[in-house]
Phi, psi and omega in degrees: 000137178273121178279153182266094179270011184280343180266164176053039176063035178087012182246151171243135170291139179234108177278128181254124185233137175295124184294329183278314187263338185085358180294135174282125185261322182190173172232129176228181179235144177235138165262181183300323180292319178294320177298314179297319179295321178296314179299318184289321187265335186079006176238142187291128174239135179246169167256122179277117179290326182283326180262351179056045179203167176286148170214131177276123180302126180097359182297330177261316186276335188085359181273075186283150176248110178270127182288129174253327180198143174238136176234154178238147181282176185296335179268359179059034181226018175208147182243147167244118182246115178270128191230163163257116181271119178265116183121171185282347181184165180251344185278134179293351177265005172100016182249157178299318181239150174288348182261063184260000178249138174257136177262134175281171178301330179276355177097359178288142180260138178230129176288124185242356179244162177267148173295143179251350175201162180270109183295331178295322178290323183284316187261351172077011177209153179300139179249159172279111187241152176299140179240127179051042177079359180246140179289128183283353182285000000 
């Protein structure tokens, strides 16, 4: 099937979901090259918008995402990738999921999950981390 890379500047949103639990772990973006690399390797590769290059999830942390199933939406312009997550978490801030903050009706963010790893130990430099339930950024 031909995916529609014509929207969003050649990128597709890729929702990453734990294949066993159904938990949504993260959202990344793929261009055609990242999609092809993911298909070829069986491990999720994204296109980094900030670095303008491909990056294989886990290349630095070792927290690799192994593809178990890929689905495409009805418009053929978004992916749902069900994965086996190797490692304690996928979030660069040290959480199992990137969706560790709950937003109130007023828009305030509250950290509702526990860290599963120390991002400073994994990535080797201090990170901007939530303090007392508030994002320090």
